[in-house]
KEVEX-618149 format. One record per residue (C-alpha): residue in three letters; chain; x, y, z. Coordinates in pm, 1 decimal, always signed. Each point is the difference from the previous one (the first is absolute). Layout:
N
@resn=ala | chain=A | xx=X | yy=Y | zz=Z
...
END
This chain:
229
@resn=met | chain=A | xx=+34.8 | yy=+43.2 | zz=-40.2
@resn=glu | chain=A | xx=+243.2 | yy=+226.1 | zz=+129.9
@resn=lys | chain=A | xx=+124.5 | yy=-55.8 | zz=-381.1
@resn=thr | chain=A | xx=-365.5 | yy=+118.2 | zz=-130.6
@resn=ala | chain=A | xx=+71.8 | yy=+325.0 | zz=+163.9
@resn=glu | chain=A | xx=+364.4 | yy=-13.9 | zz=-75.2
@resn=arg | chain=A | xx=-111.9 | yy=-74.6 | zz=-357.5
@resn=leu | chain=A | xx=-293.3 | yy=+272.1 | zz=-8.2
@resn=ala | chain=A | xx=+250.3 | yy=+277.3 | zz=+147.4
@resn=gln | chain=A | xx=+242.0 | yy=-88.6 | zz=-275.0
@resn=ile | chain=A | xx=-274.3 | yy=+65.9 | zz=-305.0
@resn=glu | chain=A | xx=-118.2 | yy=+324.2 | zz=+186.5
@resn=val | chain=A | xx=+315.3 | yy=+107.0 | zz=-30.4
@resn=arg | chain=A | xx=+92.5 | yy=-106.8 | zz=-389.1
@resn=ile | chain=A | xx=-383.0 | yy=+131.8 | zz=-79.9
@resn=arg | chain=A | xx=+149.4 | yy=+380.9 | zz=+150.9
@resn=thr | chain=A | xx=+311.0 | yy=-46.7 | zz=-189.3
@resn=ala | chain=A | xx=-183.1 | yy=-38.2 | zz=-347.0
@resn=glu | chain=A | xx=-263.1 | yy=+268.7 | zz=+70.7
@resn=val | chain=A | xx=+345.4 | yy=+266.1 | zz=+80.4
@resn=cys | chain=A | xx=+183.6 | yy=-159.2 | zz=-309.4
@resn=his | chain=A | xx=-289.2 | yy=+46.9 | zz=-225.6
@resn=asn | chain=A | xx=-130.4 | yy=+326.3 | zz=+125.4
@resn=arg | chain=A | xx=-329.6 | yy=-138.7 | zz=+140.6
@resn=glu | chain=A | xx=-184.0 | yy=+164.6 | zz=+300.2
@resn=pro | chain=A | xx=+135.9 | yy=-146.4 | zz=+337.2
@resn=gly | chain=A | xx=-259.8 | yy=-225.4 | zz=+90.6
@resn=ser | chain=A | xx=-166.3 | yy=-13.5 | zz=-292.8
@resn=val | chain=A | xx=+46.8 | yy=-403.7 | zz=-87.5
@resn=thr | chain=A | xx=-223.6 | yy=-251.5 | zz=+275.0
@resn=leu | chain=A | xx=+104.8 | yy=-352.0 | zz=+76.8
@resn=leu | chain=A | xx=-214.1 | yy=-261.9 | zz=-78.3
@resn=ala | chain=A | xx=+140.5 | yy=-319.6 | zz=+152.7
@resn=val | chain=A | xx=-138.5 | yy=-275.2 | zz=-218.7
@resn=ser | chain=A | xx=-106.9 | yy=-308.8 | zz=+281.1
@resn=lys | chain=A | xx=-171.8 | yy=-217.6 | zz=-218.4
@resn=thr | chain=A | xx=+80.6 | yy=-386.5 | zz=+151.1
@resn=arg | chain=A | xx=+191.8 | yy=+138.5 | zz=+344.2
@resn=pro | chain=A | xx=-177.9 | yy=-83.0 | zz=+272.8
@resn=ala | chain=A | xx=-149.5 | yy=+257.7 | zz=+210.7
@resn=asp | chain=A | xx=+270.1 | yy=-1.4 | zz=+317.7
@resn=val | chain=A | xx=+264.2 | yy=+139.1 | zz=-303.8
@resn=ile | chain=A | xx=-289.0 | yy=+282.3 | zz=-102.2
@resn=arg | chain=A | xx=-5.9 | yy=+76.0 | zz=+393.8
@resn=ala | chain=A | xx=+381.4 | yy=+42.0 | zz=+31.8
@resn=ala | chain=A | xx=-14.9 | yy=+224.1 | zz=-267.6
@resn=ala | chain=A | xx=-288.5 | yy=+183.4 | zz=+111.7
@resn=ala | chain=A | xx=+186.1 | yy=+30.7 | zz=+352.7
@resn=ala | chain=A | xx=+301.0 | yy=+187.8 | zz=-213.2
@resn=gly | chain=A | xx=-244.6 | yy=+267.6 | zz=-143.9
@resn=gln | chain=A | xx=-123.1 | yy=-178.7 | zz=-318.5
@resn=arg | chain=A | xx=-359.0 | yy=+71.6 | zz=-28.0
@resn=arg | chain=A | xx=-111.6 | yy=-87.5 | zz=-378.3
@resn=phe | chain=A | xx=+35.5 | yy=-416.2 | zz=-107.6
@resn=gly | chain=A | xx=-65.3 | yy=-110.5 | zz=-357.8
@resn=glu | chain=A | xx=-208.1 | yy=-372.9 | zz=-54.7
@resn=ser | chain=A | xx=-63.9 | yy=-206.1 | zz=-260.4
@resn=tyr | chain=A | xx=-206.2 | yy=-266.4 | zz=+84.1
@resn=leu | chain=A | xx=-357.1 | yy=+82.3 | zz=+140.4
@resn=arg | chain=A | xx=-60.7 | yy=-311.9 | zz=+252.0
@resn=glu | chain=A | xx=+385.9 | yy=+64.8 | zz=+117.0
@resn=ala | chain=A | xx=-31.2 | yy=+386.2 | zz=+28.5
@resn=leu | chain=A | xx=-346.7 | yy=-52.9 | zz=+186.4
@resn=glu | chain=A | xx=+144.9 | yy=-219.4 | zz=+237.9
@resn=lys | chain=A | xx=+313.2 | yy=+237.2 | zz=+73.3
@resn=ile | chain=A | xx=-259.2 | yy=+289.5 | zz=+23.1
@resn=gly | chain=A | xx=-204.8 | yy=-137.8 | zz=+253.5
@resn=ala | chain=A | xx=+297.9 | yy=-122.2 | zz=+255.2
@resn=leu | chain=A | xx=+165.8 | yy=+301.3 | zz=-58.7
@resn=ala | chain=A | xx=-310.4 | yy=+242.4 | zz=+85.6
@resn=asp | chain=A | xx=+108.5 | yy=+166.0 | zz=+324.8
@resn=leu | chain=A | xx=+278.5 | yy=+170.7 | zz=-224.6
@resn=asp | chain=A | xx=-79.4 | yy=+343.0 | zz=-193.9
@resn=leu | chain=A | xx=+98.7 | yy=-177.5 | zz=-353.8
@resn=glu | chain=A | xx=-62.9 | yy=+119.1 | zz=-333.9
@resn=trp | chain=A | xx=-76.2 | yy=-310.0 | zz=-253.6
@resn=his | chain=A | xx=+35.9 | yy=+10.6 | zz=-392.6
@resn=phe | chain=A | xx=-93.2 | yy=-243.3 | zz=-222.7
@resn=ile | chain=A | xx=+289.7 | yy=-41.9 | zz=-268.9
@resn=gly | chain=A | xx=-78.5 | yy=-323.0 | zz=-183.5
@resn=pro | chain=A | xx=-243.6 | yy=-134.6 | zz=-269.4
@resn=ile | chain=A | xx=-362.3 | yy=+85.3 | zz=+18.5
@resn=gln | chain=A | xx=-248.8 | yy=-263.5 | zz=-25.5
@resn=ser | chain=A | xx=-368.1 | yy=+74.0 | zz=-9.4
@resn=asn | chain=A | xx=-101.4 | yy=-216.8 | zz=+247.8
@resn=lys | chain=A | xx=+245.9 | yy=+152.0 | zz=+281.1
@resn=thr | chain=A | xx=-111.6 | yy=+352.6 | zz=-84.1
@resn=arg | chain=A | xx=-202.1 | yy=-1.2 | zz=+328.2
@resn=gly | chain=A | xx=+232.7 | yy=-101.8 | zz=+235.4
@resn=ile | chain=A | xx=+257.1 | yy=+268.1 | zz=-123.2
@resn=ala | chain=A | xx=-258.5 | yy=+292.6 | zz=+8.6
@resn=glu | chain=A | xx=-104.3 | yy=-59.0 | zz=+364.6
@resn=his | chain=A | xx=+349.8 | yy=-66.1 | zz=+124.9
@resn=phe | chain=A | xx=+275.8 | yy=+201.2 | zz=-159.7
@resn=his | chain=A | xx=+67.9 | yy=+371.0 | zz=-43.2
@resn=trp | chain=A | xx=+178.3 | yy=+1.5 | zz=-353.6
@resn=val | chain=A | xx=-0.3 | yy=-228.0 | zz=-317.8
@resn=his | chain=A | xx=+269.9 | yy=+14.7 | zz=-269.1
@resn=ser | chain=A | xx=-75.7 | yy=-230.0 | zz=-216.6
@resn=val | chain=A | xx=-307.7 | yy=+82.2 | zz=-169.8
@resn=asp | chain=A | xx=+23.7 | yy=-36.8 | zz=-355.4
@resn=arg | chain=A | xx=-402.6 | yy=-30.9 | zz=-146.7
@resn=leu | chain=A | xx=-303.1 | yy=+173.2 | zz=+28.2
@resn=lys | chain=A | xx=-198.2 | yy=-304.3 | zz=+148.3
@resn=val | chain=A | xx=+256.2 | yy=-32.4 | zz=+345.8
@resn=ala | chain=A | xx=-33.2 | yy=+339.9 | zz=+17.7
@resn=arg | chain=A | xx=-399.5 | yy=+52.6 | zz=+14.6
@resn=arg | chain=A | xx=-11.3 | yy=-336.4 | zz=+213.6
@resn=leu | chain=A | xx=+257.7 | yy=+162.4 | zz=+245.9
@resn=ser | chain=A | xx=-229.0 | yy=+333.6 | zz=+26.5
@resn=glu | chain=A | xx=-303.5 | yy=-191.7 | zz=+15.9
@resn=gln | chain=A | xx=+85.0 | yy=-232.1 | zz=+306.6
@resn=arg | chain=A | xx=+176.4 | yy=+262.5 | zz=+162.7
@resn=pro | chain=A | xx=-175.4 | yy=+63.1 | zz=+368.8
@resn=glu | chain=A | xx=-149.6 | yy=+369.2 | zz=+66.3
@resn=thr | chain=A | xx=+162.8 | yy=-28.3 | zz=+305.7
@resn=leu | chain=A | xx=+367.6 | yy=+45.1 | zz=-124.8
@resn=pro | chain=A | xx=+179.9 | yy=+269.2 | zz=-207.8
@resn=pro | chain=A | xx=+31.8 | yy=-34.9 | zz=-362.6
@resn=leu | chain=A | xx=+239.4 | yy=-258.6 | zz=-113.8
@resn=asn | chain=A | xx=+311.2 | yy=+115.3 | zz=-96.0
@resn=val | chain=A | xx=+61.1 | yy=-137.7 | zz=-376.4
@resn=cys | chain=A | xx=+308.2 | yy=-5.6 | zz=-216.1
@resn=leu | chain=A | xx=-41.3 | yy=-136.4 | zz=-346.6
@resn=gln | chain=A | xx=+259.3 | yy=-256.3 | zz=-113.3
@resn=val | chain=A | xx=+179.1 | yy=+72.8 | zz=-378.2
@resn=asn | chain=A | xx=+159.2 | yy=-245.2 | zz=-195.3
@resn=ile | chain=A | xx=+264.5 | yy=+193.6 | zz=-87.5
@resn=ser | chain=A | xx=+267.1 | yy=-242.1 | zz=-147.8
@resn=gly | chain=A | xx=-296.2 | yy=-172.3 | zz=-198.1
@resn=glu | chain=A | xx=+46.3 | yy=-350.5 | zz=+105.7
@resn=ala | chain=A | xx=-236.0 | yy=-211.1 | zz=-105.1
@resn=ser | chain=A | xx=+29.6 | yy=-225.2 | zz=+339.0
@resn=lys | chain=A | xx=-69.9 | yy=+320.9 | zz=+170.6
@resn=ser | chain=A | xx=-299.9 | yy=+141.0 | zz=+178.4
@resn=gly | chain=A | xx=-83.9 | yy=+359.7 | zz=-41.6
@resn=val | chain=A | xx=-219.6 | yy=+242.4 | zz=-224.2
@resn=glu | chain=A | xx=+189.3 | yy=+71.1 | zz=-312.7
@resn=pro | chain=A | xx=+175.9 | yy=+368.2 | zz=-41.1
@resn=glu | chain=A | xx=-260.5 | yy=+133.3 | zz=-281.0
@resn=ala | chain=A | xx=-286.4 | yy=-152.3 | zz=+200.7
@resn=leu | chain=A | xx=+87.7 | yy=+188.6 | zz=+295.4
@resn=pro | chain=A | xx=-189.8 | yy=+327.8 | zz=-29.4
@resn=asp | chain=A | xx=-327.4 | yy=-102.2 | zz=-28.3
@resn=leu | chain=A | xx=+58.0 | yy=-265.6 | zz=+236.9
@resn=ala | chain=A | xx=+121.9 | yy=+309.2 | zz=+253.1
@resn=arg | chain=A | xx=-303.8 | yy=+186.1 | zz=-74.1
@resn=ala | chain=A | xx=-252.8 | yy=-290.8 | zz=+86.3
@resn=val | chain=A | xx=+180.4 | yy=-91.9 | zz=+309.1
@resn=ala | chain=A | xx=+38.9 | yy=+354.0 | zz=+95.2
@resn=ala | chain=A | xx=-415.3 | yy=+15.9 | zz=-38.0
@resn=leu | chain=A | xx=-73.8 | yy=-252.1 | zz=+212.0
@resn=pro | chain=A | xx=-121.3 | yy=+105.6 | zz=+392.7
@resn=arg | chain=A | xx=+166.0 | yy=-244.3 | zz=+201.1
@resn=leu | chain=A | xx=+323.7 | yy=+11.2 | zz=-101.7
@resn=arg | chain=A | xx=+301.1 | yy=+310.8 | zz=-37.3
@resn=leu | chain=A | xx=+212.0 | yy=-44.2 | zz=-316.7
@resn=arg | chain=A | xx=+348.7 | yy=+77.4 | zz=+132.7
@resn=gly | chain=A | xx=+243.3 | yy=-93.6 | zz=-223.1
@resn=leu | chain=A | xx=+178.4 | yy=-252.9 | zz=-227.4
@resn=met | chain=A | xx=+168.7 | yy=-343.3 | zz=+104.3
@resn=ala | chain=A | xx=+261.7 | yy=-217.1 | zz=-234.9
@resn=ile | chain=A | xx=+184.9 | yy=-282.6 | zz=+22.0
@resn=pro | chain=A | xx=+237.4 | yy=+2.9 | zz=-289.7
@resn=ala | chain=A | xx=+223.2 | yy=-242.9 | zz=-163.5
@resn=pro | chain=A | xx=+266.1 | yy=-94.4 | zz=+183.1
@resn=val | chain=A | xx=+370.0 | yy=+41.9 | zz=-139.2
@resn=arg | chain=A | xx=+339.5 | yy=-95.9 | zz=+43.8
@resn=asp | chain=A | xx=+347.2 | yy=+179.4 | zz=-30.5
@resn=ala | chain=A | xx=-173.2 | yy=+299.6 | zz=-146.8
@resn=gly | chain=A | xx=+116.1 | yy=+333.7 | zz=+40.5
@resn=glu | chain=A | xx=-198.3 | yy=+234.4 | zz=+190.2
@resn=glu | chain=A | xx=-186.0 | yy=+166.0 | zz=-260.7
@resn=val | chain=A | xx=-165.5 | yy=-350.5 | zz=-132.0
@resn=val | chain=A | xx=-108.7 | yy=-47.4 | zz=+349.2
@resn=arg | chain=A | xx=-162.5 | yy=+340.9 | zz=+57.6
@resn=ala | chain=A | xx=-175.8 | yy=-21.5 | zz=-358.2
@resn=pro | chain=A | xx=-308.8 | yy=-163.0 | zz=+168.7
@resn=phe | chain=A | xx=-60.1 | yy=+249.2 | zz=+252.2
@resn=arg | chain=A | xx=+64.2 | yy=+304.8 | zz=-206.2
@resn=arg | chain=A | xx=-247.1 | yy=-120.6 | zz=-234.3
@resn=leu | chain=A | xx=-284.5 | yy=-47.2 | zz=+313.8
@resn=arg | chain=A | xx=+92.5 | yy=+319.1 | zz=+108.9
@resn=glu | chain=A | xx=-76.8 | yy=+157.5 | zz=-326.8
@resn=ala | chain=A | xx=-332.2 | yy=-182.1 | zz=-34.5
@resn=leu | chain=A | xx=-83.5 | yy=+119.0 | zz=+376.2
@resn=ala | chain=A | xx=+100.2 | yy=+373.7 | zz=-115.7
@resn=ala | chain=A | xx=-215.4 | yy=-32.2 | zz=-317.6
@resn=leu | chain=A | xx=-290.3 | yy=-124.6 | zz=+240.0
@resn=asn | chain=A | xx=-16.1 | yy=+305.3 | zz=+215.9
@resn=arg | chain=A | xx=+71.2 | yy=+210.7 | zz=-297.0
@resn=asp | chain=A | xx=-354.4 | yy=-190.9 | zz=-90.3
@resn=gly | chain=A | xx=-163.5 | yy=+158.8 | zz=+290.2
@resn=leu | chain=A | xx=+122.8 | yy=-288.4 | zz=+286.4
@resn=ala | chain=A | xx=+154.6 | yy=+116.3 | zz=+299.3
@resn=leu | chain=A | xx=+237.5 | yy=-306.9 | zz=+59.9
@resn=asp | chain=A | xx=+230.8 | yy=-5.9 | zz=+264.0
@resn=thr | chain=A | xx=+143.7 | yy=-398.2 | zz=-15.4
@resn=leu | chain=A | xx=+313.4 | yy=-151.2 | zz=-170.6
@resn=ser | chain=A | xx=-41.7 | yy=-377.6 | zz=+186.7
@resn=met | chain=A | xx=+332.7 | yy=-136.5 | zz=-240.0
@resn=gly | chain=A | xx=+323.4 | yy=-127.4 | zz=+120.7
@resn=met | chain=A | xx=+98.4 | yy=-315.3 | zz=+189.4
@resn=ser | chain=A | xx=+321.5 | yy=-139.6 | zz=+175.0
@resn=asp | chain=A | xx=+193.4 | yy=-23.0 | zz=-315.3
@resn=asp | chain=A | xx=-117.4 | yy=+324.1 | zz=-124.3
@resn=phe | chain=A | xx=-153.2 | yy=+222.3 | zz=+216.3
@resn=glu | chain=A | xx=+277.8 | yy=+325.2 | zz=+4.8
@resn=ala | chain=A | xx=-3.2 | yy=-15.1 | zz=-384.4
@resn=ala | chain=A | xx=-398.6 | yy=+31.0 | zz=+27.3
@resn=ile | chain=A | xx=+65.2 | yy=+300.3 | zz=+230.2
@resn=ala | chain=A | xx=+209.4 | yy=+167.1 | zz=-223.2
@resn=glu | chain=A | xx=-330.5 | yy=-8.9 | zz=-235.5
@resn=gly | chain=A | xx=-243.4 | yy=+127.5 | zz=+250.2
@resn=ala | chain=A | xx=-142.1 | yy=-317.9 | zz=+233.3
@resn=thr | chain=A | xx=-180.8 | yy=+151.4 | zz=+286.0
@resn=leu | chain=A | xx=-32.2 | yy=-394.5 | zz=+86.6
@resn=val | chain=A | xx=+291.5 | yy=-233.7 | zz=+26.6
@resn=arg | chain=A | xx=-141.0 | yy=-375.8 | zz=+36.1
@resn=ile | chain=A | xx=+286.2 | yy=-188.8 | zz=+219.1
@resn=gly | chain=A | xx=-11.9 | yy=-352.5 | zz=+108.3
@resn=thr | chain=A | xx=+325.6 | yy=-218.5 | zz=-46.5
@resn=asp | chain=A | xx=+238.7 | yy=+296.5 | zz=+108.1
@resn=leu | chain=A | xx=-204.5 | yy=+53.7 | zz=+308.7
@resn=phe | chain=A | xx=-100.9 | yy=-353.1 | zz=+110.4
@resn=gly | chain=A | xx=+240.8 | yy=-260.2 | zz=-185.5
@resn=ala | chain=A | xx=-13.5 | yy=-223.8 | zz=-202.2
@resn=arg | chain=A | xx=-345.5 | yy=-193.5 | zz=-62.4
@resn=asp | chain=A | xx=+54.2 | yy=-361.1 | zz=+93.0
END
């Protein structure tokens, strides 16, 4: 558990250093700890070290942990693919969803979000690298989807999310390019009248490049919790 606190401190230093290096506003980048497959006691240790925001991908597993950690003031983000039959659980128990990529799912989330809760914060997942095997709306279809989601009553459209295709032994420009495209897509939506403030991009291997291109939220699991078994 001490390792978790130590790694958390190291990641925070790397984030703040990247902010300075790339002329970002201090404190403008938020760490989302990707806690999928990690047990509740590991999350509790991270929370004790000051981490509040956690990302989960598997609904059943996440609901168990949300229940076990209900005594803590945590913010839960759903970051995995969304099946239509899982939208109610997400709408009822999460604060954010990063992986909305079609209107049918967004409508279900809006309809199933309890009136007693604030609107559900939503990011649209964009298939920024054009991978056939990856979830996400195609960039050319993004404006129509964004306008439709922004009009739904129980959702608050906050921004965009992407998981670029992995690149190995590539230069900085190659790593940064898909993040730049996502930033430009968000800027285009804002020019069209949307008020989006979130770029959810960058993971353990590339989050500093994402920060260079405007990430406001980085999703880090391995560097924080260690390699998965």
